[in-house]
N, C-alpha and C positions, 0 to 999 in steps of 0.2 A: 894493839896499843893499850897501855894501861891508863886507867882513869887517874886524874890528878886534880888537886885543888890549887887554884891560883888566886892570890889576893890582889884586887885592883881597887883603884879609887876613881869614882865618877862623881863629879860635882860635889866634892868634899865628903862623900860617903864611901866607906869601905864595904866592898862586897867580896865574898868568897865564891868563886865560880868553879864548879866541878865539871870535868869533861875529859875527853881524850885528846883535844887539840894541844899543840905545843904551847907552853907557857908564854913565850915571847909573842906568839900570834894572838893569844887571848889578851895580852896587855896592849897590843896594837889596836885590837877591836875596842877595848875599853877606852883607850885614848881617843879614838875616833868619835865614840859616843860622847865622851866628856867634852871634846872640842865643839861638837854640834850643839850640845846643851848650853855651853858657855856662849857660843855665838848667838843663839836664840835669846839668852838672858841679856846680852848687851843691847839687843834691839827692843826688848820688852822687859825693862826693869820692873821688879815687884811681882812678876808673874809666878804663880805657884810652881814648884818643881815638877809636879805631875804634868802640868800643861807644857812646861819646857821639854819634858821627856817625850811627850807626844809630838811636839813640833820637831824635835831632833829625829824621832823615828820617821816622820814624814819626809824630812830632808834627806835622811839616809836612804829611804826607799826611792826617792826621786833620783838620787845619784846612781843607785843600783839599776833602775830602769833605764836611765840615760845610757849607762855603760852597755846594757843589754841591747838597746836600740842601735848604738854605735857598732857593736859587734855584728849585729844582723846586717847592717848596711855594708860593713867591710866584707862579710861573707858573700853578699850579693855581688859586690865588685869583683871579688876573687873568682867567683863562679863565672861571671861574664868574661873576665880576662882569660880564664882557663879555656873557656869554650872558643873564644876568638883565636887563642894560640893553637888549639887543636885543629881548628878549621884551617888556619894558615899552614900548619904542618901537613895536613891532608892535601891541601892545594899544591904545595911544593912537591910532595911525593907523586901526585898525579902528573905534574909537569915533567918530572924525571921519567916516569913510565912512558909518557908520550914521546920522549926523545928516542926511544927504542935503540939504545946504545948496546953494541955487542960487549959481552963481558969476557 
């Protein structure tokens, strides 16, 4: 993939971001950061931008870790259901073997 430069605006400032990611994806990332900074600013008016950016980063990290935890929980449920399904299939197969039906 080729490196490209994407212009984005975050909290009223223009940034040129260079990388290999799709331009639309980079714009979505920037929009998420902008949203988090603006959300923090509404709760803490007059707070310096640097502190708002840190708060936004903490909130985004929190969201990310929550998604990871949710994914891990889902993986555990899937593993449990898969094992129970396999055990059930094994049990059914054993019952058919016990019938000793001629083929």
